[in-house]
N, CA, C, O and the ligand as a Tripos MOL2 file, in Angstrom:
@<TRIPOS>MOLECULE
protein
  269   267    68     0     0
PROTEIN
NO_CHARGES

@<TRIPOS>ATOM
      1 N           3.0720   83.6660   -3.3780 N.3       1 MET1
      2 CA          2.3190   84.6970   -4.2220 C.3       1 MET1
      3 C           1.7210   83.8970   -5.3190 C.2       1 MET1
      4 O           1.9090   82.7300   -5.6660 O.2       1 MET1
      5 N           0.8850   84.9200   -5.8120 N.am      2 LYS2
      6 CA         -0.0170   84.1800   -6.9690 C.3       2 LYS2
      7 C           0.2890   85.1470   -8.4100 C.2       2 LYS2
      8 O           0.5300   86.3470   -8.5430 O.2       2 LYS2
      9 N           0.1520   83.9960   -9.4140 N.am      3 THR3
     10 CA          0.7620   84.5860  -10.6500 C.3       3 THR3
     11 C          -0.3470   83.8630  -11.7530 C.2       3 THR3
     12 O          -0.8920   82.7710  -11.5930 O.2       3 THR3
     13 N          -0.5070   84.7400  -12.8490 N.am      4 VAL4
     14 CA         -1.2450   84.2490  -13.7550 C.3       4 VAL4
     15 C          -0.2530   84.0670  -14.8970 C.2       4 VAL4
     16 O           0.6160   84.8980  -15.1570 O.2       4 VAL4
     17 N          -0.4870   82.6160  -15.7460 N.am      5 ILE5
     18 CA          0.5200   82.6290  -16.9040 C.3       5 ILE5
     19 C          -0.1490   82.3110  -18.0890 C.2       5 ILE5
     20 O          -0.8480   81.3070  -17.9560 O.2       5 ILE5
     21 N          -0.1800   82.8160  -19.2040 N.am      6 LYS6
     22 CA         -0.7510   82.6130  -20.3530 C.3       6 LYS6
     23 C          -0.3280   81.2810  -21.2340 C.2       6 LYS6
     24 O           0.8470   81.1130  -21.5600 O.2       6 LYS6
     25 N          -1.1830   80.5120  -21.5330 N.am      7 ILE7
     26 CA         -0.5790   79.0890  -21.9120 C.3       7 ILE7
     27 C          -1.1290   78.6200  -23.3940 C.2       7 ILE7
     28 O          -2.3520   78.5360  -23.5030 O.2       7 ILE7
     29 N          -0.4590   78.3620  -24.3430 N.am      8 LYS8
     30 CA         -0.6820   78.0770  -25.7580 C.3       8 LYS8
     31 C          -0.7900   76.7200  -25.7750 C.2       8 LYS8
     32 O          -0.0840   76.0330  -25.0370 O.2       8 LYS8
     33 N          -1.8280   76.1060  -26.7520 N.am      9 GLY9
     34 CA         -1.8660   74.7210  -26.9880 C.3       9 GLY9
     35 C          -2.5920   73.7980  -26.4940 C.2       9 GLY9
     36 O          -2.5460   72.6010  -26.7780 O.2       9 GLY9
     37 N          -3.4340   74.4420  -25.5760 N.am     10 MET10
     38 CA         -4.3610   73.5580  -24.9950 C.3      10 MET10
     39 C          -5.6100   73.3560  -25.8690 C.2      10 MET10
     40 O          -6.0610   74.3600  -26.4210 O.2      10 MET10
     41 N          -6.2150   72.1820  -26.0570 N.am     11 SER11
     42 CA         -7.3510   72.0570  -26.9010 C.3      11 SER11
     43 C          -8.4700   71.5210  -26.3510 C.2      11 SER11
     44 O          -9.5840   71.7340  -26.8290 O.2      11 SER11
     45 N          -8.2290   70.6450  -25.1100 N.am     12 CYS12
     46 CA         -9.3800   69.9410  -24.4350 C.3      12 CYS12
     47 C          -9.0020   69.7350  -22.8850 C.2      12 CYS12
     48 O          -7.8990   69.9670  -22.3910 O.2      12 CYS12
     49 N         -10.1970   69.2290  -22.1890 N.am     13 GLY13
     50 CA         -9.9250   68.9600  -20.8110 C.3      13 GLY13
     51 C          -8.7790   68.1490  -20.4710 C.2      13 GLY13
     52 O          -8.2830   68.2920  -19.3540 O.2      13 GLY13
     53 N          -8.2960   67.3200  -21.2810 N.am     14 GLY14
     54 CA         -7.0000   66.7020  -21.0440 C.3      14 GLY14
     55 C          -5.8840   67.1590  -20.8950 C.2      14 GLY14
     56 O          -5.0280   66.7880  -20.0920 O.2      14 GLY14
     57 N          -5.8100   68.3200  -21.9670 N.am     15 CYS15
     58 CA         -4.4610   69.0870  -21.8530 C.3      15 CYS15
     59 C          -4.6940   70.0350  -20.7330 C.2      15 CYS15
     60 O          -3.6860   70.4410  -20.1540 O.2      15 CYS15
     61 N          -5.8460   70.4520  -20.3340 N.am     16 ARG16
     62 CA         -6.1200   71.2870  -18.8610 C.3      16 ARG16
     63 C          -5.4770   70.5170  -17.7130 C.2      16 ARG16
     64 O          -4.7070   70.9170  -16.8400 O.2      16 ARG16
     65 N          -5.9840   69.3270  -17.9340 N.am     17 LYS17
     66 CA         -5.4390   68.5470  -16.7580 C.3      17 LYS17
     67 C          -4.1830   68.1050  -16.6680 C.2      17 LYS17
     68 O          -3.6530   67.8160  -15.5950 O.2      17 LYS17
     69 N          -3.5760   68.0170  -17.8940 N.am     18 SER18
     70 CA         -1.9680   67.8030  -18.0230 C.3      18 SER18
     71 C          -1.3160   68.8830  -17.1580 C.2      18 SER18
     72 O          -0.5790   68.6530  -16.1990 O.2      18 SER18
     73 N          -1.7230   70.2530  -17.6730 N.am     19 VAL19
     74 CA         -0.9170   71.3300  -17.2910 C.3      19 VAL19
     75 C          -1.2900   71.4570  -15.7260 C.2      19 VAL19
     76 O          -0.3370   71.7110  -14.9880 O.2      19 VAL19
     77 N          -2.2670   71.3440  -15.2680 N.am     20 GLU20
     78 CA         -2.6310   71.3410  -13.9710 C.3      20 GLU20
     79 C          -1.7340   70.2730  -13.1870 C.2      20 GLU20
     80 O          -1.2420   70.5690  -12.0980 O.2      20 GLU20
     81 N          -1.5680   69.2140  -13.6870 N.am     21 ASN21
     82 CA         -0.7800   68.0890  -12.7660 C.3      21 ASN21
     83 C           0.6470   68.5190  -13.0140 C.2      21 ASN21
     84 O           1.4270   68.3270  -12.0810 O.2      21 ASN21
     85 N           1.1530   69.1120  -14.2060 N.am     22 ALA22
     86 CA          2.4450   69.2980  -14.1000 C.3      22 ALA22
     87 C           2.8510   70.5350  -13.1530 C.2      22 ALA22
     88 O           3.9580   70.6370  -12.6240 O.2      22 ALA22
     89 N           1.9340   71.3440  -13.0310 N.am     23 LEU23
     90 CA          2.1290   72.6090  -12.1330 C.3      23 LEU23
     91 C           2.2950   72.0200  -10.6310 C.2      23 LEU23
     92 O           3.2360   72.2410   -9.8690 O.2      23 LEU23
     93 N           1.0640   71.1550  -10.3740 N.am     24 ALA24
     94 CA          1.0520   70.6760   -9.1780 C.3      24 ALA24
     95 C           2.2980   69.9890   -8.5500 C.2      24 ALA24
     96 O           2.6190   69.9750   -7.3610 O.2      24 ALA24
     97 N           2.9320   69.4190   -9.6170 N.am     25 ARG25
     98 CA          4.3640   68.5780   -9.1720 C.3      25 ARG25
     99 C           5.4580   69.4580   -8.9900 C.2      25 ARG25
    100 O           6.5200   69.0880   -8.4900 O.2      25 ARG25
    101 N           5.2130   70.7150   -9.4140 N.am     26 VAL26
    102 CA          6.6500   71.4660   -8.9800 C.3      26 VAL26
    103 C           6.7600   71.7980   -7.6290 C.2      26 VAL26
    104 O           5.7840   72.3370   -7.1080 O.2      26 VAL26
    105 N           7.7550   71.5830   -6.9590 N.am     27 PRO27
    106 CA          7.8570   71.7510   -5.4150 C.3      27 PRO27
    107 C           7.8760   73.2870   -5.2810 C.2      27 PRO27
    108 O           8.5820   74.0970   -5.8820 O.2      27 PRO27
    109 N           6.8200   73.5130   -4.2410 N.am     28 GLY28
    110 CA          6.6040   75.0080   -3.8460 C.3      28 GLY28
    111 C           5.2390   75.4490   -4.3830 C.2      28 GLY28
    112 O           4.7380   76.5170   -4.0320 O.2      28 GLY28
    113 N           4.7410   74.7420   -5.1020 N.am     29 VAL29
    114 CA          3.2850   75.1200   -5.6860 C.3      29 VAL29
    115 C           2.1080   74.7470   -4.6320 C.2      29 VAL29
    116 O           1.8860   73.6030   -4.2350 O.2      29 VAL29
    117 N           1.4390   75.8340   -4.2730 N.am     30 VAL30
    118 CA          0.2030   75.6260   -3.4380 C.3      30 VAL30
    119 C          -1.0300   75.1010   -4.2150 C.2      30 VAL30
    120 O          -1.6630   74.0780   -3.9570 O.2      30 VAL30
    121 N          -1.2670   76.0330   -5.2650 N.am     31 SER31
    122 CA         -2.3250   75.6490   -6.0420 C.3      31 SER31
    123 C          -2.2110   75.7400   -7.4500 C.2      31 SER31
    124 O          -1.2650   76.4710   -7.7450 O.2      31 SER31
    125 N          -2.8040   75.2830   -8.4290 N.am     32 ALA32
    126 CA         -2.8330   75.3500   -9.6150 C.3      32 ALA32
    127 C          -4.2960   75.4480  -10.2470 C.2      32 ALA32
    128 O          -5.0670   74.5040  -10.0770 O.2      32 ALA32
    129 N          -4.6220   76.3670  -10.8410 N.am     33 ASP33
    130 CA         -6.1090   76.5880  -11.4050 C.3      33 ASP33
    131 C          -5.7160   76.5980  -13.0750 C.2      33 ASP33
    132 O          -5.0400   77.5120  -13.5490 O.2      33 ASP33
    133 N          -6.1160   75.7100  -13.7200 N.am     34 VAL34
    134 CA         -5.8860   76.1410  -15.2090 C.3      34 VAL34
    135 C          -7.3770   76.1750  -15.9790 C.2      34 VAL34
    136 O          -8.2210   75.2910  -15.8300 O.2      34 VAL34
    137 N          -7.5400   77.3170  -16.8010 N.am     35 SER35
    138 CA         -8.6350   77.4510  -17.5000 C.3      35 SER35
    139 C          -8.4290   77.3170  -18.9000 C.2      35 SER35
    140 O          -7.4810   77.8610  -19.4650 O.2      35 SER35
    141 N          -9.2400   76.6470  -19.4620 N.am     36 LEU36
    142 CA         -9.0400   76.1430  -20.9310 C.3      36 LEU36
    143 C          -9.7250   77.2260  -21.7740 C.2      36 LEU36
    144 O          -9.3600   77.3530  -22.9430 O.2      36 LEU36
    145 N         -10.6980   78.0270  -21.2760 N.am     37 GLU37
    146 CA        -11.3620   78.9260  -21.9480 C.3      37 GLU37
    147 C         -10.5030   80.4040  -22.1900 C.2      37 GLU37
    148 O         -10.5060   81.0930  -23.2110 O.2      37 GLU37
    149 N          -9.7620   80.6520  -20.8890 N.am     38 LYS38
    150 CA         -9.0210   81.6160  -21.0840 C.3      38 LYS38
    151 C          -7.6220   81.3900  -21.3910 C.2      38 LYS38
    152 O          -6.8360   82.3210  -21.5670 O.2      38 LYS38
    153 N          -7.3050   80.1800  -21.4560 N.am     39 ALA39
    154 CA         -6.0450   79.7650  -21.8630 C.3      39 ALA39
    155 C          -5.0110   80.3500  -20.8660 C.2      39 ALA39
    156 O          -4.0600   81.0120  -21.2810 O.2      39 ALA39
    157 N          -5.1880   80.1220  -19.6530 N.am     40 GLU40
    158 CA         -4.2110   80.5810  -18.5270 C.3      40 GLU40
    159 C          -4.2730   79.8030  -17.4230 C.2      40 GLU40
    160 O          -5.2330   79.0760  -17.1720 O.2      40 GLU40
    161 N          -3.1400   79.9290  -16.6280 N.am     41 ALA41
    162 CA         -3.1450   79.1130  -15.4010 C.3      41 ALA41
    163 C          -2.9050   80.2330  -14.2730 C.2      41 ALA41
    164 O          -2.1030   81.1640  -14.3470 O.2      41 ALA41
    165 N          -3.7380   79.9500  -13.2620 N.am     42 SER42
    166 CA         -3.7910   80.7070  -12.0590 C.3      42 SER42
    167 C          -3.0380   79.9230  -10.7880 C.2      42 SER42
    168 O          -3.6910   79.1350  -10.1030 O.2      42 SER42
    169 N          -1.7760   80.1550  -10.5430 N.am     43 VAL43
    170 CA         -0.7960   79.5310   -9.6260 C.3      43 VAL43
    171 C          -0.3550   80.1500   -8.4850 C.2      43 VAL43
    172 O           0.2220   81.2360   -8.5430 O.2      43 VAL43
    173 N          -0.5610   79.5900   -7.4770 N.am     44 GLU44
    174 CA         -0.1390   80.1270   -5.8780 C.3      44 GLU44
    175 C           1.0710   79.4550   -5.6250 C.2      44 GLU44
    176 O           1.1270   78.2260   -5.5850 O.2      44 GLU44
    177 N           1.9800   80.1420   -5.4630 N.am     45 PHE45
    178 CA          3.2200   79.2450   -5.2130 C.3      45 PHE45
    179 C           3.9930   80.0610   -4.0190 C.2      45 PHE45
    180 O           3.7470   81.2110   -3.6560 O.2      45 PHE45
    181 N           4.9690   79.1890   -3.5130 N.am     46 ASP46
    182 CA          5.8200   79.9200   -2.5300 C.3      46 ASP46
    183 C           7.1750   80.2520   -3.2810 C.2      46 ASP46
    184 O           7.9340   79.4710   -3.8550 O.2      46 ASP46
    185 N           7.2640   81.5550   -3.1310 N.am     47 GLU47
    186 CA          8.4100   82.1760   -3.9150 C.3      47 GLU47
    187 C           9.8150   81.8480   -3.4980 C.2      47 GLU47
    188 O          10.7980   82.0830   -4.2020 O.2      47 GLU47
    189 N           9.8580   81.1600   -2.0350 N.am     48 ASN48
    190 CA         11.2000   80.7740   -1.8120 C.3      48 ASN48
    191 C          11.7270   79.3260   -2.0160 C.2      48 ASN48
    192 O          12.7900   78.8080   -1.6760 O.2      48 ASN48
    193 N          10.5670   78.8030   -2.7260 N.am     49 LYS49
    194 CA         10.9360   77.4510   -3.2520 C.3      49 LYS49
    195 C          10.5340   77.1090   -4.6080 C.2      49 LYS49
    196 O          10.6260   75.9770   -5.0840 O.2      49 LYS49
    197 N          10.0900   78.1240   -5.2030 N.am     50 ALA50
    198 CA          9.7850   78.0120   -6.5950 C.3      50 ALA50
    199 C           9.8800   79.0970   -7.4560 C.2      50 ALA50
    200 O           9.5550   80.1460   -6.8990 O.2      50 ALA50
    201 N          10.2180   79.2200   -8.6420 N.am     51 ALA51
    202 CA         10.4980   80.4540   -9.3280 C.3      51 ALA51
    203 C           9.3650   80.4690  -10.5500 C.2      51 ALA51
    204 O           8.9260   79.4210  -11.0250 O.2      51 ALA51
    205 N           8.9650   81.7340  -10.9800 N.am     52 LEU52
    206 CA          8.1210   81.8020  -12.0880 C.3      52 LEU52
    207 C           8.8190   80.8700  -13.4210 C.2      52 LEU52
    208 O           8.0750   80.2620  -14.1900 O.2      52 LEU52
    209 N          10.0020   80.8540  -13.5450 N.am     53 LYS53
    210 CA         10.7800   80.1250  -14.7800 C.3      53 LYS53
    211 C          10.5300   78.4890  -14.6460 C.2      53 LYS53
    212 O          10.4330   77.7000  -15.5860 O.2      53 LYS53
    213 N          10.4450   78.1650  -13.1200 N.am     54 ASP54
    214 CA         10.1890   76.7010  -13.0100 C.3      54 ASP54
    215 C           8.6910   76.2570  -13.1690 C.2      54 ASP54
    216 O           8.3160   75.0850  -13.2110 O.2      54 ASP54
    217 N           7.8840   77.3800  -13.2500 N.am     55 LEU55
    218 CA          6.5330   76.9740  -13.5870 C.3      55 LEU55
    219 C           6.3070   77.1070  -14.9060 C.2      55 LEU55
    220 O           5.4210   76.4470  -15.4470 O.2      55 LEU55
    221 N           7.0360   77.9270  -15.5520 N.am     56 LYS56
    222 CA          7.0230   77.7470  -16.9570 C.3      56 LYS56
    223 C           7.7020   76.6010  -17.6820 C.2      56 LYS56
    224 O           7.3330   76.0110  -18.6980 O.2      56 LYS56
    225 N           8.8360   76.4080  -16.8910 N.am     57 ALA57
    226 CA          9.2920   75.1050  -17.4870 C.3      57 ALA57
    227 C           8.7240   73.9710  -17.6120 C.2      57 ALA57
    228 O           8.9400   73.2000  -18.5470 O.2      57 ALA57
    229 N           7.7110   73.7090  -16.3990 N.am     58 ALA58
    230 CA          7.0640   72.4830  -15.9470 C.3      58 ALA58
    231 C           5.7180   72.5680  -17.4040 C.2      58 ALA58
    232 O           5.4710   71.6370  -18.1700 O.2      58 ALA58
    233 N           5.1890   73.6710  -17.4150 N.am     59 ILE59
    234 CA          4.2390   73.8660  -18.7970 C.3      59 ILE59
    235 C           4.7470   73.2440  -20.0000 C.2      59 ILE59
    236 O           4.1990   72.3540  -20.6490 O.2      59 ILE59
    237 N           6.1320   73.9510  -20.2840 N.am     60 VAL60
    238 CA          6.7270   73.5440  -21.4560 C.3      60 VAL60
    239 C           7.1210   72.1780  -21.7270 C.2      60 VAL60
    240 O           7.1760   71.7230  -22.8690 O.2      60 VAL60
    241 N           7.4490   71.3920  -20.4710 N.am     61 LYS61
    242 CA          7.9590   70.1330  -20.4050 C.3      61 LYS61
    243 C           6.6520   69.2850  -20.6100 C.2      61 LYS61
    244 O           6.7770   68.1730  -21.1230 O.2      61 LYS61
    245 N           5.4590   69.7140  -20.2590 N.am     62 ALA62
    246 CA          4.1960   68.9170  -20.3310 C.3      62 ALA62
    247 C           3.7120   69.0520  -21.9860 C.2      62 ALA62
    248 O           2.7950   68.3490  -22.4140 O.2      62 ALA62
    249 N           4.3210   69.8780  -22.7170 N.am     63 GLY63
    250 CA          3.8240   70.0430  -23.9280 C.3      63 GLY63
    251 C           3.3050   71.2910  -24.7570 C.2      63 GLY63
    252 O           3.0590   71.3840  -25.9600 O.2      63 GLY63
    253 N           3.2250   72.1580  -23.8030 N.am     64 PHE64
    254 CA          2.5480   73.5950  -24.1080 C.3      64 PHE64
    255 C           3.5070   74.4760  -24.0030 C.2      64 PHE64
    256 O           4.6690   74.2750  -23.6500 O.2      64 PHE64
    257 N           2.8690   75.7300  -24.3980 N.am     65 SER65
    258 CA          3.9300   76.8350  -24.3720 C.3      65 SER65
    259 C           3.4860   78.0290  -23.5460 C.2      65 SER65
    260 O           2.3720   78.5300  -23.6950 O.2      65 SER65
    261 N           4.3970   78.4820  -22.6560 N.am     66 ALA66
    262 CA          4.0150   79.3920  -21.7260 C.3      66 ALA66
    263 C           4.7020   80.6660  -22.1110 C.2      66 ALA66
    264 O           5.8140   80.7420  -22.6340 O.2      66 ALA66
    265 N           3.7210   81.8950  -21.7170 N.am     67 GLU67
    266 CA          4.3390   83.0520  -21.8740 C.3      67 GLU67
    267 C           4.5320   83.9880  -20.4300 C.2      67 GLU67
    268 O           5.0960   85.0810  -20.4740 O.2      67 GLU67
    269 CU         -6.1630   67.9460  -25.1630 Cu       68 CU68
@<TRIPOS>BOND
     1     1     2 1
     2     2     3 1
     3     3     4 2
     4     3     5 am
     5     5     6 1
     6     6     7 1
     7     7     8 2
     8     7     9 am
     9     9    10 1
    10    10    11 1
    11    11    12 2
    12    11    13 am
    13    13    14 1
    14    14    15 1
    15    15    16 2
    16    15    17 am
    17    17    18 1
    18    18    19 1
    19    19    20 2
    20    19    21 am
    21    21    22 1
    22    22    23 1
    23    23    24 2
    24    23    25 am
    25    25    26 1
    26    26    27 1
    27    27    28 2
    28    27    29 am
    29    29    30 1
    30    30    31 1
    31    31    32 2
    32    31    33 am
    33    33    34 1
    34    34    35 1
    35    35    36 2
    36    35    37 am
    37    37    38 1
    38    38    39 1
    39    39    40 2
    40    39    41 am
    41    41    42 1
    42    42    43 1
    43    43    44 2
    44    43    45 am
    45    45    46 1
    46    46    47 1
    47    47    48 2
    48    47    49 am
    49    49    50 1
    50    50    51 1
    51    51    52 2
    52    51    53 am
    53    53    54 1
    54    54    55 1
    55    55    56 2
    56    55    57 am
    57    57    58 1
    58    58    59 1
    59    59    60 2
    60    59    61 am
    61    61    62 1
    62    62    63 1
    63    63    64 2
    64    63    65 am
    65    65    66 1
    66    66    67 1
    67    67    68 2
    68    67    69 am
    69    69    70 1
    70    70    71 1
    71    71    72 2
    72    71    73 am
    73    73    74 1
    74    74    75 1
    75    75    76 2
    76    75    77 am
    77    77    78 1
    78    78    79 1
    79    79    80 2
    80    79    81 am
    81    81    82 1
    82    82    83 1
    83    83    84 2
    84    83    85 am
    85    85    86 1
    86    86    87 1
    87    87    88 2
    88    87    89 am
    89    89    90 1
    90    90    91 1
    91    91    92 2
    92    91    93 am
    93    93    94 1
    94    94    95 1
    95    95    96 2
    96    95    97 am
    97    97    98 1
    98    98    99 1
    99    99   100 2
   100    99   101 am
   101   101   102 1
   102   102   103 1
   103   103   104 2
   104   103   105 am
   105   105   106 1
   106   106   107 1
   107   107   108 2
   108   107   109 am
   109   109   110 1
   110   110   111 1
   111   111   112 2
   112   111   113 am
   113   113   114 1
   114   114   115 1
   115   115   116 2
   116   115   117 am
   117   117   118 1
   118   118   119 1
   119   119   120 2
   120   119   121 am
   121   121   122 1
   122   122   123 1
   123   123   124 2
   124   123   125 am
   125   125   126 1
   126   126   127 1
   127   127   128 2
   128   127   129 am
   129   129   130 1
   130   130   131 1
   131   131   132 2
   132   131   133 am
   133   133   134 1
   134   134   135 1
   135   135   136 2
   136   135   137 am
   137   137   138 1
   138   138   139 1
   139   139   140 2
   140   139   141 am
   141   141   142 1
   142   142   143 1
   143   143   144 2
   144   143   145 am
   145   145   146 1
   146   146   147 1
   147   147   148 2
   148   147   149 am
   149   149   150 1
   150   150   151 1
   151   151   152 2
   152   151   153 am
   153   153   154 1
   154   154   155 1
   155   155   156 2
   156   155   157 am
   157   157   158 1
   158   158   159 1
   159   159   160 2
   160   159   161 am
   161   161   162 1
   162   162   163 1
   163   163   164 2
   164   163   165 am
   165   165   166 1
   166   166   167 1
   167   167   168 2
   168   167   169 am
   169   169   170 1
   170   170   171 1
   171   171   172 2
   172   171   173 am
   173   173   174 1
   174   174   175 1
   175   175   176 2
   176   175   177 am
   177   177   178 1
   178   178   179 1
   179   179   180 2
   180   179   181 am
   181   181   182 1
   182   182   183 1
   183   183   184 2
   184   183   185 am
   185   185   186 1
   186   186   187 1
   187   187   188 2
   188   187   189 am
   189   189   190 1
   190   190   191 1
   191   191   192 2
   192   191   193 am
   193   193   194 1
   194   194   195 1
   195   195   196 2
   196   195   197 am
   197   197   198 1
   198   198   199 1
   199   199   200 2
   200   199   201 am
   201   201   202 1
   202   202   203 1
   203   203   204 2
   204   203   205 am
   205   205   206 1
   206   206   207 1
   207   207   208 2
   208   207   209 am
   209   209   210 1
   210   210   211 1
   211   211   212 2
   212   211   213 am
   213   213   214 1
   214   214   215 1
   215   215   216 2
   216   215   217 am
   217   217   218 1
   218   218   219 1
   219   219   220 2
   220   219   221 am
   221   221   222 1
   222   222   223 1
   223   223   224 2
   224   223   225 am
   225   225   226 1
   226   226   227 1
   227   227   228 2
   228   227   229 am
   229   229   230 1
   230   230   231 1
   231   231   232 2
   232   231   233 am
   233   233   234 1
   234   234   235 1
   235   235   236 2
   236   235   237 am
   237   237   238 1
   238   238   239 1
   239   239   240 2
   240   239   241 am
   241   241   242 1
   242   242   243 1
   243   243   244 2
   244   243   245 am
   245   245   246 1
   246   246   247 1
   247   247   248 2
   248   247   249 am
   249   249   250 1
   250   250   251 1
   251   251   252 2
   252   251   253 am
   253   253   254 1
   254   254   255 1
   255   255   256 2
   256   255   257 am
   257   257   258 1
   258   258   259 1
   259   259   260 2
   260   259   261 am
   261   261   262 1
   262   262   263 1
   263   263   264 2
   264   263   265 am
   265   265   266 1
   266   266   267 1
   267   267   268 2
@<TRIPOS>SUBSTRUCTURE
     1 MET1         2 RESIDUE 1 A MET
     2 LYS2         6 RESIDUE 1 A LYS
     3 THR3        10 RESIDUE 1 A THR
     4 VAL4        14 RESIDUE 1 A VAL
     5 ILE5        18 RESIDUE 1 A ILE
     6 LYS6        22 RESIDUE 1 A LYS
     7 ILE7        26 RESIDUE 1 A ILE
     8 LYS8        30 RESIDUE 1 A LYS
     9 GLY9        34 RESIDUE 1 A GLY
    10 MET10       38 RESIDUE 1 A MET
    11 SER11       42 RESIDUE 1 A SER
    12 CYS12       46 RESIDUE 1 A CYS
    13 GLY13       50 RESIDUE 1 A GLY
    14 GLY14       54 RESIDUE 1 A GLY
    15 CYS15       58 RESIDUE 1 A CYS
    16 ARG16       62 RESIDUE 1 A ARG
    17 LYS17       66 RESIDUE 1 A LYS
    18 SER18       70 RESIDUE 1 A SER
    19 VAL19       74 RESIDUE 1 A VAL
    20 GLU20       78 RESIDUE 1 A GLU
    21 ASN21       82 RESIDUE 1 A ASN
    22 ALA22       86 RESIDUE 1 A ALA
    23 LEU23       90 RESIDUE 1 A LEU
    24 ALA24       94 RESIDUE 1 A ALA
    25 ARG25       98 RESIDUE 1 A ARG
    26 VAL26      102 RESIDUE 1 A VAL
    27 PRO27      106 RESIDUE 1 A PRO
    28 GLY28      110 RESIDUE 1 A GLY
    29 VAL29      114 RESIDUE 1 A VAL
    30 VAL30      118 RESIDUE 1 A VAL
    31 SER31      122 RESIDUE 1 A SER
    32 ALA32      126 RESIDUE 1 A ALA
    33 ASP33      130 RESIDUE 1 A ASP
    34 VAL34      134 RESIDUE 1 A VAL
    35 SER35      138 RESIDUE 1 A SER
    36 LEU36      142 RESIDUE 1 A LEU
    37 GLU37      146 RESIDUE 1 A GLU
    38 LYS38      150 RESIDUE 1 A LYS
    39 ALA39      154 RESIDUE 1 A ALA
    40 GLU40      158 RESIDUE 1 A GLU
    41 ALA41      162 RESIDUE 1 A ALA
    42 SER42      166 RESIDUE 1 A SER
    43 VAL43      170 RESIDUE 1 A VAL
    44 GLU44      174 RESIDUE 1 A GLU
    45 PHE45      178 RESIDUE 1 A PHE
    46 ASP46      182 RESIDUE 1 A ASP
    47 GLU47      186 RESIDUE 1 A GLU
    48 ASN48      190 RESIDUE 1 A ASN
    49 LYS49      194 RESIDUE 1 A LYS
    50 ALA50      198 RESIDUE 1 A ALA
    51 ALA51      202 RESIDUE 1 A ALA
    52 LEU52      206 RESIDUE 1 A LEU
    53 LYS53      210 RESIDUE 1 A LYS
    54 ASP54      214 RESIDUE 1 A ASP
    55 LEU55      218 RESIDUE 1 A LEU
    56 LYS56      222 RESIDUE 1 A LYS
    57 ALA57      226 RESIDUE 1 A ALA
    58 ALA58      230 RESIDUE 1 A ALA
    59 ILE59      234 RESIDUE 1 A ILE
    60 VAL60      238 RESIDUE 1 A VAL
    61 LYS61      242 RESIDUE 1 A LYS
    62 ALA62      246 RESIDUE 1 A ALA
    63 GLY63      250 RESIDUE 1 A GLY
    64 PHE64      254 RESIDUE 1 A PHE
    65 SER65      258 RESIDUE 1 A SER
    66 ALA66      262 RESIDUE 1 A ALA
    67 GLU67      266 RESIDUE 1 A GLU
    68 CU68       269 GROUP 0 **** ****
């Protein structure tokens, strides 16, 4: 499935990349596109392997806040 997660705390391309990498490492994530301008991540994932809370936890662990 696909979901969009609002992210707070990103201020540059490095932040964007950190979030993207963190999401890509979550098992079950197919693709993660993070937009710095929109402050959100579009994530495609296999809901049998990953849950929304896992995606948010990865973002928080990377140092940002997810809504
Ligand atoms: Cu940054």
